N, C-alpha and C positions, 0 to 999 in steps of 0.2 A: 074660893080662893083668899088668900089674906087680903087685908087691903092694900089698896095700891097706893104707893107714896106720891106726894105733889111732884109736879114737874121740876125739872133741874136745869139749870142754865151752867155753861162753863164746862170745863173738862172732867172726866171720870176716869177711874183706874180700869174698869171693865169696858170692855167692848161690845157693842150690839150683838155681834155673833155669839159670844160666849154667853151674854144675857138670854139670847133665844135658847141656845143650848142647854142652858141650865132649868129654863122653863119646861123645855120637853122633859129632861131628866126627871124633873119634880112630878110629870104628868105625861107619860106617853100617848095618851090619848087627847091631849090638850087641843083646842081650837085655835086656828090662827088668829082669830079676834080675841080671844082670851090672852094669848101671847103678846099681841100688840098692846093691848090694855096693861099687862104687868109690866112690859119693858119700855112702855111710853114711846112705841114706834107706829107707824101705820101699818095696816094689814099688807099693804103692798111692799112695804120693806120688809117686813117677817117674810112674806113669801120668796121674796128674792135671795135672803137670808138661807131660808131652810133649801133653796136650789142650790146656792153656794155650797152648802155643807153636805147636801145630796152628792153633787157632782165630784166634789174631792173625797167622798168615801167617808166622811166623819158620821153620816146618817143616812138612814133608809126609810122607807115607809111602804105600808101595806094597807089596802082601802078595802072597808067592810061596809058596804052600804054607803052612808054619808059620813063615816068616821075613819079617818085615818089614825093608825097605829105607828108612831115612831119607834126607831130601833138606833141606838146610838152605839157606835163602834168604840168600846172603852179603851181598847189596847192601841188605837190609832194614834200616832204620835204627833204633837202639836207642830204647826208649820214653821214658825219662826226660829231662826238659828239658836237664839239666846235660850231657848226652852228645848233644845236638842235633847233627845230621851225622854222627855215626860209626855205621859199620855194625858188623853181626854179624860179618863178616870182619874188621874191625880188632879187635874183642875176642876174637876166636878167636885170632887172630895171637898174643895174649898168653897164651893158656890152653893151647894144644893145641902140644907139641912135636913136631918131625919124629921118626919112629921112628927114625932114626940118631941125633940128638941124643939121644934117650931112652936108647938102649943106651951112650951114651958118658958117661953122667954118673955120679956117685959111688954114687948111691943105686941105681942100676941094677946096678951091677957087685958091689954086697956080697951 
């Protein structure tokens, strides 16, 4: 996992639900513990967010042994009326970098 940024206070542009979804898009086998560390949330908050996303059909999972594999529904439309017609895939295209792109960014090289 790429280095976790320091904690932040104040408002941000991206919701916790979007951050969790992006972490899962980045690695469909990611552990709740790792999502929590990356998103600066508690494991309980991440579990609640995953439950929300599954309940509304944005996410599903299969369990193999002790590992969850998540599946995002890329064609699902975002919930807010201001984003009417935009899909989860369009949101994630802004939030998730290709692994090759991430390796070439200055933050990843330091």
